[in-house]
PDBQT receptor file of N, H, CA, C and O in Angstrom, charges set to zero:
ATOM      1  N   MET A   1     -45.279-123.026  81.308  1.00  0.00    +0.000 N 
ATOM      2  CA  MET A   1     -45.979-124.209  80.888  1.00  0.00    +0.000 C 
ATOM      3  C   MET A   1     -46.320-124.098  79.415  1.00  0.00    +0.000 C 
ATOM      4  O   MET A   1     -46.698-123.026  78.942  1.00  0.00    +0.000 OA
ATOM      5  N   ASN A   2     -46.190-125.195  78.687  1.00  0.00    +0.000 N 
ATOM      6  H   ASN A   2     -45.884-126.066  79.071  1.00  0.00    +0.000 HD
ATOM      7  CA  ASN A   2     -46.469-125.215  77.262  1.00  0.00    +0.000 C 
ATOM      8  C   ASN A   2     -47.972-125.346  77.030  1.00  0.00    +0.000 C 
ATOM      9  O   ASN A   2     -48.637-126.133  77.704  1.00  0.00    +0.000 OA
ATOM     10  N   SER A   3     -48.509-124.585  76.085  1.00  0.00    +0.000 N 
ATOM     11  H   SER A   3     -47.969-123.946  75.537  1.00  0.00    +0.000 HD
ATOM     12  CA  SER A   3     -49.948-124.630  75.835  1.00  0.00    +0.000 C 
ATOM     13  C   SER A   3     -50.280-125.317  74.512  1.00  0.00    +0.000 C 
ATOM     14  O   SER A   3     -51.342-125.073  73.940  1.00  0.00    +0.000 OA
ATOM     15  N   VAL A   4     -49.379-126.177  74.019  1.00  0.00    +0.000 N 
ATOM     16  H   VAL A   4     -48.516-126.375  74.484  1.00  0.00    +0.000 HD
ATOM     17  CA  VAL A   4     -49.609-126.919  72.802  1.00  0.00    +0.000 C 
ATOM     18  C   VAL A   4     -50.712-127.951  73.053  1.00  0.00    +0.000 C 
ATOM     19  O   VAL A   4     -50.575-128.782  73.952  1.00  0.00    +0.000 OA
ATOM     20  N   PRO A   5     -51.798-127.917  72.280  1.00  0.00    +0.000 N 
ATOM     21  CA  PRO A   5     -52.864-128.908  72.505  1.00  0.00    +0.000 C 
ATOM     22  C   PRO A   5     -52.459-130.286  72.022  1.00  0.00    +0.000 C 
ATOM     23  O   PRO A   5     -51.733-130.431  71.038  1.00  0.00    +0.000 OA
ATOM     24  N   HIS A   6     -52.939-131.289  72.729  1.00  0.00    +0.000 N 
ATOM     25  H   HIS A   6     -53.529-131.171  73.528  1.00  0.00    +0.000 HD
ATOM     26  CA  HIS A   6     -52.691-132.689  72.382  1.00  0.00    +0.000 C 
ATOM     27  C   HIS A   6     -54.012-133.330  71.990  1.00  0.00    +0.000 C 
ATOM     28  O   HIS A   6     -55.053-133.062  72.590  1.00  0.00    +0.000 OA
ATOM     29  N   ARG A   7     -53.950-134.183  70.969  1.00  0.00    +0.000 N 
ATOM     30  H   ARG A   7     -53.104-134.401  70.482  1.00  0.00    +0.000 HD
ATOM     31  CA  ARG A   7     -55.164-134.877  70.518  1.00  0.00    +0.000 C 
ATOM     32  C   ARG A   7     -55.111-136.314  71.000  1.00  0.00    +0.000 C 
ATOM     33  O   ARG A   7     -54.116-137.013  70.808  1.00  0.00    +0.000 OA
ATOM     34  N   VAL A   8     -56.198-136.746  71.631  1.00  0.00    +0.000 N 
ATOM     35  H   VAL A   8     -57.006-136.179  71.787  1.00  0.00    +0.000 HD
ATOM     36  CA  VAL A   8     -56.335-138.120  72.102  1.00  0.00    +0.000 C 
ATOM     37  C   VAL A   8     -57.475-138.758  71.324  1.00  0.00    +0.000 C 
ATOM     38  O   VAL A   8     -58.611-138.288  71.382  1.00  0.00    +0.000 OA
ATOM     39  N   LEU A   9     -57.173-139.824  70.599  1.00  0.00    +0.000 N 
ATOM     40  H   LEU A   9     -56.250-140.206  70.552  1.00  0.00    +0.000 HD
ATOM     41  CA  LEU A   9     -58.205-140.548  69.855  1.00  0.00    +0.000 C 
ATOM     42  C   LEU A   9     -59.115-141.265  70.849  1.00  0.00    +0.000 C 
ATOM     43  O   LEU A   9     -58.646-142.020  71.700  1.00  0.00    +0.000 OA
ATOM     44  N   LEU A  10     -60.401-141.026  70.736  1.00  0.00    +0.000 N 
ATOM     45  H   LEU A  10     -60.783-140.412  70.045  1.00  0.00    +0.000 HD
ATOM     46  CA  LEU A  10     -61.370-141.614  71.652  1.00  0.00    +0.000 C 
ATOM     47  C   LEU A  10     -61.903-142.935  71.098  1.00  0.00    +0.000 C 
ATOM     48  O   LEU A  10     -62.126-143.060  69.894  1.00  0.00    +0.000 OA
ATOM     49  N   PRO A  11     -62.106-143.919  71.975  1.00  0.00    +0.000 N 
ATOM     50  CA  PRO A  11     -62.655-145.199  71.514  1.00  0.00    +0.000 C 
ATOM     51  C   PRO A  11     -64.116-145.070  71.107  1.00  0.00    +0.000 C 
ATOM     52  O   PRO A  11     -64.849-144.232  71.631  1.00  0.00    +0.000 OA
ATOM     53  N   HIS A  12     -64.518-145.896  70.184  1.00  0.00    +0.000 N 
ATOM     54  H   HIS A  12     -63.923-146.577  69.758  1.00  0.00    +0.000 HD
ATOM     55  CA  HIS A  12     -65.884-145.858  69.631  1.00  0.00    +0.000 C 
ATOM     56  C   HIS A  12     -66.947-146.119  70.701  1.00  0.00    +0.000 C 
ATOM     57  O   HIS A  12     -68.049-145.579  70.610  1.00  0.00    +0.000 OA
ATOM     58  N   TRP A  13     -66.638-146.936  71.709  1.00  0.00    +0.000 N 
ATOM     59  H   TRP A  13     -65.742-147.375  71.783  1.00  0.00    +0.000 HD
ATOM     60  CA  TRP A  13     -67.636-147.265  72.717  1.00  0.00    +0.000 C 
ATOM     61  C   TRP A  13     -68.130-146.046  73.482  1.00  0.00    +0.000 C 
ATOM     62  O   TRP A  13     -69.268-146.034  73.952  1.00  0.00    +0.000 OA
ATOM     63  N   ILE A  14     -67.297-145.023  73.614  1.00  0.00    +0.000 N 
ATOM     64  H   ILE A  14     -66.373-145.033  73.233  1.00  0.00    +0.000 HD
ATOM     65  CA  ILE A  14     -67.709-143.808  74.318  1.00  0.00    +0.000 C 
ATOM     66  C   ILE A  14     -68.879-143.155  73.599  1.00  0.00    +0.000 C 
ATOM     67  O   ILE A  14     -69.851-142.742  74.232  1.00  0.00    +0.000 OA
ATOM     68  N   PHE A  15     -68.785-143.064  72.290  1.00  0.00    +0.000 N 
ATOM     69  H   PHE A  15     -67.996-143.400  71.776  1.00  0.00    +0.000 HD
ATOM     70  CA  PHE A  15     -69.856-142.430  71.492  1.00  0.00    +0.000 C 
ATOM     71  C   PHE A  15     -71.121-143.292  71.491  1.00  0.00    +0.000 C 
ATOM     72  O   PHE A  15     -72.236-142.771  71.507  1.00  0.00    +0.000 OA
ATOM     73  N   GLU A  16     -70.935-144.621  71.473  1.00  0.00    +0.000 N 
ATOM     74  H   GLU A  16     -70.030-145.044  71.460  1.00  0.00    +0.000 HD
ATOM     75  CA  GLU A  16     -72.092-145.514  71.525  1.00  0.00    +0.000 C 
ATOM     76  C   GLU A  16     -72.808-145.395  72.874  1.00  0.00    +0.000 C 
ATOM     77  O   GLU A  16     -74.036-145.337  72.932  1.00  0.00    +0.000 OA
ATOM     78  N   GLN A  17     -72.038-145.360  73.937  1.00  0.00    +0.000 N 
ATOM     79  H   GLN A  17     -71.041-145.407  73.890  1.00  0.00    +0.000 HD
ATOM     80  CA  GLN A  17     -72.629-145.309  75.280  1.00  0.00    +0.000 C 
ATOM     81  C   GLN A  17     -73.275-143.961  75.545  1.00  0.00    +0.000 C 
ATOM     82  O   GLN A  17     -74.277-143.900  76.256  1.00  0.00    +0.000 OA
ATOM     83  N   ALA A  18     -72.741-142.888  75.003  1.00  0.00    +0.000 N 
ATOM     84  H   ALA A  18     -71.927-142.938  74.425  1.00  0.00    +0.000 HD
ATOM     85  CA  ALA A  18     -73.303-141.558  75.208  1.00  0.00    +0.000 C 
ATOM     86  C   ALA A  18     -74.644-141.377  74.478  1.00  0.00    +0.000 C 
ATOM     87  O   ALA A  18     -75.515-140.645  74.948  1.00  0.00    +0.000 OA
ATOM     88  N   ALA A  19     -74.803-142.044  73.335  1.00  0.00    +0.000 N 
ATOM     89  H   ALA A  19     -74.095-142.638  72.953  1.00  0.00    +0.000 HD
ATOM     90  CA  ALA A  19     -76.061-142.036  72.583  1.00  0.00    +0.000 C 
ATOM     91  C   ALA A  19     -76.663-140.640  72.388  1.00  0.00    +0.000 C 
ATOM     92  O   ALA A  19     -77.796-140.378  72.791  1.00  0.00    +0.000 OA
ATOM     93  N   ASP A  20     -75.888-139.757  71.766  1.00  0.00    +0.000 N 
ATOM     94  H   ASP A  20     -74.967-139.970  71.439  1.00  0.00    +0.000 HD
ATOM     95  CA  ASP A  20     -76.335-138.396  71.428  1.00  0.00    +0.000 C 
ATOM     96  C   ASP A  20     -76.658-137.519  72.635  1.00  0.00    +0.000 C 
ATOM     97  O   ASP A  20     -77.339-136.504  72.490  1.00  0.00    +0.000 OA
ATOM     98  N   ASP A  21     -76.184-137.891  73.817  1.00  0.00    +0.000 N 
ATOM     99  H   ASP A  21     -75.630-138.715  73.935  1.00  0.00    +0.000 HD
ATOM    100  CA  ASP A  21     -76.354-137.054  75.012  1.00  0.00    +0.000 C 
ATOM    101  C   ASP A  21     -75.024-136.357  75.286  1.00  0.00    +0.000 C 
ATOM    102  O   ASP A  21     -74.068-136.983  75.743  1.00  0.00    +0.000 OA
ATOM    103  N   GLU A  22     -74.972-135.055  75.001  1.00  0.00    +0.000 N 
ATOM    104  H   GLU A  22     -75.749-134.546  74.629  1.00  0.00    +0.000 HD
ATOM    105  CA  GLU A  22     -73.708-134.329  75.091  1.00  0.00    +0.000 C 
ATOM    106  C   GLU A  22     -73.129-134.323  76.505  1.00  0.00    +0.000 C 
ATOM    107  O   GLU A  22     -71.916-134.463  76.665  1.00  0.00    +0.000 OA
ATOM    108  N   LYS A  23     -73.958-134.165  77.525  1.00  0.00    +0.000 N 
ATOM    109  H   LYS A  23     -74.943-134.051  77.396  1.00  0.00    +0.000 HD
ATOM    110  CA  LYS A  23     -73.471-134.170  78.903  1.00  0.00    +0.000 C 
ATOM    111  C   LYS A  23     -72.849-135.523  79.242  1.00  0.00    +0.000 C 
ATOM    112  O   LYS A  23     -71.807-135.585  79.895  1.00  0.00    +0.000 OA
ATOM    113  N   GLU A  24     -73.487-136.601  78.800  1.00  0.00    +0.000 N 
ATOM    114  H   GLU A  24     -74.333-136.550  78.270  1.00  0.00    +0.000 HD
ATOM    115  CA  GLU A  24     -72.963-137.937  79.056  1.00  0.00    +0.000 C 
ATOM    116  C   GLU A  24     -71.654-138.149  78.281  1.00  0.00    +0.000 C 
ATOM    117  O   GLU A  24     -70.727-138.778  78.791  1.00  0.00    +0.000 OA
ATOM    118  N   LEU A  25     -71.580-137.634  77.073  1.00  0.00    +0.000 N 
ATOM    119  H   LEU A  25     -72.333-137.123  76.658  1.00  0.00    +0.000 HD
ATOM    120  CA  LEU A  25     -70.363-137.746  76.297  1.00  0.00    +0.000 C 
ATOM    121  C   LEU A  25     -69.192-137.077  77.010  1.00  0.00    +0.000 C 
ATOM    122  O   LEU A  25     -68.120-137.668  77.135  1.00  0.00    +0.000 OA
ATOM    123  N   TYR A  26     -69.392-135.858  77.473  1.00  0.00    +0.000 N 
ATOM    124  H   TYR A  26     -70.263-135.377  77.371  1.00  0.00    +0.000 HD
ATOM    125  CA  TYR A  26     -68.320-135.144  78.167  1.00  0.00    +0.000 C 
ATOM    126  C   TYR A  26     -67.950-135.854  79.484  1.00  0.00    +0.000 C 
ATOM    127  O   TYR A  26     -66.777-135.887  79.855  1.00  0.00    +0.000 OA
ATOM    128  N   ARG A  27     -68.936-136.415  80.184  1.00  0.00    +0.000 N 
ATOM    129  H   ARG A  27     -69.889-136.388  79.882  1.00  0.00    +0.000 HD
ATOM    130  CA  ARG A  27     -68.660-137.140  81.416  1.00  0.00    +0.000 C 
ATOM    131  C   ARG A  27     -67.808-138.365  81.129  1.00  0.00    +0.000 C 
ATOM    132  O   ARG A  27     -66.835-138.626  81.837  1.00  0.00    +0.000 OA
ATOM    133  N   LEU A  28     -68.163-139.114  80.101  1.00  0.00    +0.000 N 
ATOM    134  H   LEU A  28     -68.953-138.902  79.525  1.00  0.00    +0.000 HD
ATOM    135  CA  LEU A  28     -67.392-140.312  79.738  1.00  0.00    +0.000 C 
ATOM    136  C   LEU A  28     -65.984-139.974  79.272  1.00  0.00    +0.000 C 
ATOM    137  O   LEU A  28     -65.023-140.656  79.631  1.00  0.00    +0.000 OA
ATOM    138  N   VAL A  29     -65.864-138.919  78.471  1.00  0.00    +0.000 N 
ATOM    139  H   VAL A  29     -66.644-138.365  78.180  1.00  0.00    +0.000 HD
ATOM    140  CA  VAL A  29     -64.542-138.529  77.972  1.00  0.00    +0.000 C 
ATOM    141  C   VAL A  29     -63.662-138.039  79.121  1.00  0.00    +0.000 C 
ATOM    142  O   VAL A  29     -62.488-138.401  79.200  1.00  0.00    +0.000 OA
ATOM    143  N   ARG A  30     -64.217-137.226  80.001  1.00  0.00    +0.000 N 
ATOM    144  H   ARG A  30     -65.170-136.932  79.937  1.00  0.00    +0.000 HD
ATOM    145  CA  ARG A  30     -63.422-136.757  81.152  1.00  0.00    +0.000 C 
ATOM    146  C   ARG A  30     -62.926-137.937  81.977  1.00  0.00    +0.000 C 
ATOM    147  O   ARG A  30     -61.774-137.951  82.412  1.00  0.00    +0.000 OA
ATOM    148  N   ARG A  31     -63.786-138.924  82.192  1.00  0.00    +0.000 N 
ATOM    149  H   ARG A  31     -64.722-138.912  81.838  1.00  0.00    +0.000 HD
ATOM    150  CA  ARG A  31     -63.391-140.105  82.973  1.00  0.00    +0.000 C 
ATOM    151  C   ARG A  31     -62.317-140.905  82.227  1.00  0.00    +0.000 C 
ATOM    152  O   ARG A  31     -61.355-141.367  82.840  1.00  0.00    +0.000 OA
ATOM    153  N   TYR A  32     -62.474-141.069  80.927  1.00  0.00    +0.000 N 
ATOM    154  H   TYR A  32     -63.255-140.694  80.429  1.00  0.00    +0.000 HD
ATOM    155  CA  TYR A  32     -61.498-141.780  80.106  1.00  0.00    +0.000 C 
ATOM    156  C   TYR A  32     -60.133-141.077  80.177  1.00  0.00    +0.000 C 
ATOM    157  O   TYR A  32     -59.107-141.729  80.375  1.00  0.00    +0.000 OA
ATOM    158  N   ILE A  33     -60.125-139.763  80.016  1.00  0.00    +0.000 N 
ATOM    159  H   ILE A  33     -60.958-139.234  79.854  1.00  0.00    +0.000 HD
ATOM    160  CA  ILE A  33     -58.888-138.992  80.066  1.00  0.00    +0.000 C 
ATOM    161  C   ILE A  33     -58.283-139.065  81.467  1.00  0.00    +0.000 C 
ATOM    162  O   ILE A  33     -57.073-139.252  81.603  1.00  0.00    +0.000 OA
ATOM    163  N   TRP A  34     -59.086-138.924  82.490  1.00  0.00    +0.000 N 
ATOM    164  H   TRP A  34     -60.068-138.772  82.380  1.00  0.00    +0.000 HD
ATOM    165  CA  TRP A  34     -58.603-138.956  83.868  1.00  0.00    +0.000 C 
ATOM    166  C   TRP A  34     -57.915-140.289  84.192  1.00  0.00    +0.000 C 
ATOM    167  O   TRP A  34     -56.881-140.320  84.860  1.00  0.00    +0.000 OA
ATOM    168  N   GLN A  35     -58.505-141.381  83.710  1.00  0.00    +0.000 N 
ATOM    169  H   GLN A  35     -59.345-141.356  83.168  1.00  0.00    +0.000 HD
ATOM    170  CA  GLN A  35     -57.929-142.716  83.991  1.00  0.00    +0.000 C 
ATOM    171  C   GLN A  35     -56.704-143.031  83.136  1.00  0.00    +0.000 C 
ATOM    172  O   GLN A  35     -55.715-143.558  83.644  1.00  0.00    +0.000 OA
ATOM    173  N   GLY A  36     -56.761-142.713  81.844  1.00  0.00    +0.000 N 
ATOM    174  H   GLY A  36     -57.565-142.284  81.431  1.00  0.00    +0.000 HD
ATOM    175  CA  GLY A  36     -55.692-143.114  80.937  1.00  0.00    +0.000 C 
ATOM    176  C   GLY A  36     -54.612-142.085  80.715  1.00  0.00    +0.000 C 
ATOM    177  O   GLY A  36     -53.492-142.423  80.333  1.00  0.00    +0.000 OA
ATOM    178  N   TYR A  37     -54.944-140.824  80.954  1.00  0.00    +0.000 N 
ATOM    179  H   TYR A  37     -55.855-140.549  81.264  1.00  0.00    +0.000 HD
ATOM    180  CA  TYR A  37     -54.012-139.720  80.700  1.00  0.00    +0.000 C 
ATOM    181  C   TYR A  37     -54.078-138.744  81.887  1.00  0.00    +0.000 C 
ATOM    182  O   TYR A  37     -54.610-137.642  81.758  1.00  0.00    +0.000 OA
ATOM    183  N   PRO A  38     -53.541-139.150  83.025  1.00  0.00    +0.000 N 
ATOM    184  CA  PRO A  38     -53.718-138.346  84.246  1.00  0.00    +0.000 C 
ATOM    185  C   PRO A  38     -53.105-136.947  84.190  1.00  0.00    +0.000 C 
ATOM    186  O   PRO A  38     -53.501-136.076  84.964  1.00  0.00    +0.000 OA
ATOM    187  N   ASP A  39     -52.154-136.717  83.295  1.00  0.00    +0.000 N 
ATOM    188  H   ASP A  39     -51.833-137.425  82.666  1.00  0.00    +0.000 HD
ATOM    189  CA  ASP A  39     -51.542-135.389  83.181  1.00  0.00    +0.000 C 
ATOM    190  C   ASP A  39     -52.210-134.504  82.150  1.00  0.00    +0.000 C 
ATOM    191  O   ASP A  39     -51.706-133.423  81.843  1.00  0.00    +0.000 OA
ATOM    192  N   TYR A  40     -53.335-134.943  81.612  1.00  0.00    +0.000 N 
ATOM    193  H   TYR A  40     -53.744-135.821  81.862  1.00  0.00    +0.000 HD
ATOM    194  CA  TYR A  40     -54.069-134.185  80.583  1.00  0.00    +0.000 C 
ATOM    195  C   TYR A  40     -55.350-133.618  81.159  1.00  0.00    +0.000 C 
ATOM    196  O   TYR A  40     -55.970-134.204  82.046  1.00  0.00    +0.000 OA
ATOM    197  N   LYS A  41     -55.731-132.460  80.632  1.00  0.00    +0.000 N 
ATOM    198  H   LYS A  41     -55.227-131.984  79.912  1.00  0.00    +0.000 HD
ATOM    199  CA  LYS A  41     -56.991-131.857  80.997  1.00  0.00    +0.000 C 
ATOM    200  C   LYS A  41     -57.788-131.618  79.710  1.00  0.00    +0.000 C 
ATOM    201  O   LYS A  41     -57.264-131.071  78.740  1.00  0.00    +0.000 OA
ATOM    202  N   LEU A  42     -59.049-132.030  79.712  1.00  0.00    +0.000 N 
ATOM    203  H   LEU A  42     -59.475-132.475  80.500  1.00  0.00    +0.000 HD
ATOM    204  CA  LEU A  42     -59.886-131.906  78.542  1.00  0.00    +0.000 C 
ATOM    205  C   LEU A  42     -60.219-130.448  78.261  1.00  0.00    +0.000 C 
ATOM    206  O   LEU A  42     -60.642-129.713  79.153  1.00  0.00    +0.000 OA
ATOM    207  N   ILE A  43     -60.021-130.033  76.997  1.00  0.00    +0.000 N 
ATOM    208  H   ILE A  43     -59.677-130.630  76.273  1.00  0.00    +0.000 HD
ATOM    209  CA  ILE A  43     -60.411-128.694  76.552  1.00  0.00    +0.000 C 
ATOM    210  C   ILE A  43     -61.716-128.792  75.795  1.00  0.00    +0.000 C 
ATOM    211  O   ILE A  43     -62.673-128.089  76.119  1.00  0.00    +0.000 OA
ATOM    212  N   GLU A  44     -61.775-129.663  74.780  1.00  0.00    +0.000 N 
ATOM    213  H   GLU A  44     -60.998-130.235  74.517  1.00  0.00    +0.000 HD
ATOM    214  CA  GLU A  44     -62.982-129.835  73.978  1.00  0.00    +0.000 C 
ATOM    215  C   GLU A  44     -62.924-131.163  73.245  1.00  0.00    +0.000 C 
ATOM    216  O   GLU A  44     -61.899-131.845  73.243  1.00  0.00    +0.000 OA
ATOM    217  N   ILE A  45     -64.035-131.516  72.628  1.00  0.00    +0.000 N 
ATOM    218  H   ILE A  45     -64.867-130.962  72.630  1.00  0.00    +0.000 HD
ATOM    219  CA  ILE A  45     -64.127-132.721  71.820  1.00  0.00    +0.000 C 
ATOM    220  C   ILE A  45     -64.363-132.271  70.385  1.00  0.00    +0.000 C 
ATOM    221  O   ILE A  45     -65.292-131.514  70.102  1.00  0.00    +0.000 OA
ATOM    222  N   LYS A  46     -63.497-132.755  69.472  1.00  0.00    +0.000 N 
ATOM    223  H   LYS A  46     -62.743-133.370  69.701  1.00  0.00    +0.000 HD
ATOM    224  CA  LYS A  46     -63.647-132.450  68.045  1.00  0.00    +0.000 C 
ATOM    225  C   LYS A  46     -63.649-133.772  67.292  1.00  0.00    +0.000 C 
ATOM    226  O   LYS A  46     -62.634-134.464  67.218  1.00  0.00    +0.000 OA
ATOM    227  N   GLY A  47     -64.784-134.103  66.745  1.00  0.00    +0.000 N 
ATOM    228  H   GLY A  47     -65.609-133.540  66.805  1.00  0.00    +0.000 HD
ATOM    229  CA  GLY A  47     -64.895-135.362  66.020  1.00  0.00    +0.000 C 
ATOM    230  C   GLY A  47     -64.627-136.540  66.940  1.00  0.00    +0.000 C 
ATOM    231  O   GLY A  47     -65.295-136.696  67.962  1.00  0.00    +0.000 OA
ATOM    232  N   SER A  48     -63.663-137.361  66.588  1.00  0.00    +0.000 N 
ATOM    233  H   SER A  48     -63.121-137.234  65.758  1.00  0.00    +0.000 HD
ATOM    234  CA  SER A  48     -63.306-138.539  67.395  1.00  0.00    +0.000 C 
ATOM    235  C   SER A  48     -62.129-138.282  68.325  1.00  0.00    +0.000 C 
ATOM    236  O   SER A  48     -61.560-139.222  68.879  1.00  0.00    +0.000 OA
ATOM    237  N   PHE A  49     -61.766-137.037  68.498  1.00  0.00    +0.000 N 
ATOM    238  H   PHE A  49     -62.228-136.273  68.048  1.00  0.00    +0.000 HD
ATOM    239  CA  PHE A  49     -60.613-136.680  69.305  1.00  0.00    +0.000 C 
ATOM    240  C   PHE A  49     -60.994-135.801  70.496  1.00  0.00    +0.000 C 
ATOM    241  O   PHE A  49     -61.885-134.955  70.421  1.00  0.00    +0.000 OA
ATOM    242  N   ALA A  50     -60.283-136.037  71.591  1.00  0.00    +0.000 N 
ATOM    243  H   ALA A  50     -59.559-136.723  71.652  1.00  0.00    +0.000 HD
ATOM    244  CA  ALA A  50     -60.349-135.132  72.742  1.00  0.00    +0.000 C 
ATOM    245  C   ALA A  50     -59.150-134.199  72.608  1.00  0.00    +0.000 C 
ATOM    246  O   ALA A  50     -58.010-134.654  72.509  1.00  0.00    +0.000 OA
ATOM    247  N   ILE A  51     -59.408-132.913  72.607  1.00  0.00    +0.000 N 
ATOM    248  H   ILE A  51     -60.334-132.544  72.688  1.00  0.00    +0.000 HD
ATOM    249  CA  ILE A  51     -58.340-131.922  72.567  1.00  0.00    +0.000 C 
ATOM    250  C   ILE A  51     -58.021-131.595  74.018  1.00  0.00    +0.000 C 
ATOM    251  O   ILE A  51     -58.890-131.171  74.780  1.00  0.00    +0.000 OA
ATOM    252  N   CYS A  52     -56.758-131.802  74.387  1.00  0.00    +0.000 N 
ATOM    253  H   CYS A  52     -56.053-132.147  73.768  1.00  0.00    +0.000 HD
ATOM    254  CA  CYS A  52     -56.352-131.688  75.782  1.00  0.00    +0.000 C 
ATOM    255  C   CYS A  52     -55.114-130.815  75.916  1.00  0.00    +0.000 C 
ATOM    256  O   CYS A  52     -54.412-130.542  74.942  1.00  0.00    +0.000 OA
ATOM    257  N   LYS A  53     -54.866-130.386  77.144  1.00  0.00    +0.000 N 
ATOM    258  H   LYS A  53     -55.436-130.608  77.935  1.00  0.00    +0.000 HD
ATOM    259  CA  LYS A  53     -53.592-129.742  77.453  1.00  0.00    +0.000 C 
ATOM    260  C   LYS A  53     -52.963-130.509  78.589  1.00  0.00    +0.000 C 
ATOM    261  O   LYS A  53     -53.644-131.074  79.445  1.00  0.00    +0.000 OA
ATOM    262  N   ARG A  54     -51.642-130.516  78.575  1.00  0.00    +0.000 N 
ATOM    263  H   ARG A  54     -51.088-130.058  77.879  1.00  0.00    +0.000 HD
ATOM    264  CA  ARG A  54     -50.905-131.210  79.649  1.00  0.00    +0.000 C 
ATOM    265  C   ARG A  54     -50.796-130.308  80.858  1.00  0.00    +0.000 C 
ATOM    266  O   ARG A  54     -50.583-129.102  80.742  1.00  0.00    +0.000 OA
ATOM    267  N   THR A  55     -50.945-130.914  82.012  1.00  0.00    +0.000 N 
ATOM    268  H   THR A  55     -51.118-131.895  82.106  1.00  0.00    +0.000 HD
ATOM    269  CA  THR A  55     -50.880-130.126  83.236  1.00  0.00    +0.000 C 
ATOM    270  C   THR A  55     -49.537-130.248  83.947  1.00  0.00    +0.000 C 
ATOM    271  O   THR A  55     -49.307-129.579  84.954  1.00  0.00    +0.000 OA
ATOM    272  N   ASP A  56     -48.641-131.103  83.428  1.00  0.00    +0.000 N 
ATOM    273  H   ASP A  56     -48.828-131.646  82.610  1.00  0.00    +0.000 HD
ATOM    274  CA  ASP A  56     -47.338-131.309  84.085  1.00  0.00    +0.000 C 
ATOM    275  C   ASP A  56     -46.225-130.430  83.505  1.00  0.00    +0.000 C 
ATOM    276  O   ASP A  56     -45.109-130.430  84.025  1.00  0.00    +0.000 OA
ATOM    277  N   GLY A  57     -46.510-129.689  82.446  1.00  0.00    +0.000 N 
ATOM    278  H   GLY A  57     -47.416-129.689  82.024  1.00  0.00    +0.000 HD
ATOM    279  CA  GLY A  57     -45.537-128.771  81.904  1.00  0.00    +0.000 C 
ATOM    280  C   GLY A  57     -44.658-129.304  80.800  1.00  0.00    +0.000 C 
ATOM    281  O   GLY A  57     -43.851-128.554  80.249  1.00  0.00    +0.000 OA
ATOM    282  N   PHE A  58     -44.783-130.575  80.456  1.00  0.00    +0.000 N 
ATOM    283  H   PHE A  58     -45.438-131.184  80.903  1.00  0.00    +0.000 HD
ATOM    284  CA  PHE A  58     -43.984-131.138  79.372  1.00  0.00    +0.000 C 
ATOM    285  C   PHE A  58     -44.788-131.093  78.076  1.00  0.00    +0.000 C 
ATOM    286  O   PHE A  58     -46.006-130.917  78.083  1.00  0.00    +0.000 OA
ATOM    287  N   LEU A  59     -44.049-131.261  76.933  1.00  0.00    +0.000 N 
ATOM    288  H   LEU A  59     -43.059-131.403  76.928  1.00  0.00    +0.000 HD
ATOM    289  CA  LEU A  59     -44.721-131.295  75.629  1.00  0.00    +0.000 C 
ATOM    290  C   LEU A  59     -45.559-132.476  75.519  1.00  0.00    +0.000 C 
ATOM    291  O   LEU A  59     -46.206-132.681  74.492  1.00  0.00    +0.000 OA
TER     292      LEU A  59
């Protein structure tokens, strides 16, 4: 499996809705990734990006 990280640009509404609550931010981002990018797994959040890895083995 390839371990190249992928960057997903996060929409602004996620940061507005989380309102400086880190647990809520991670919950919203995990849900966003799960719904829109089902083959991705969240590693971390850096700035406006979710750093993810693919779980299906492709680049």
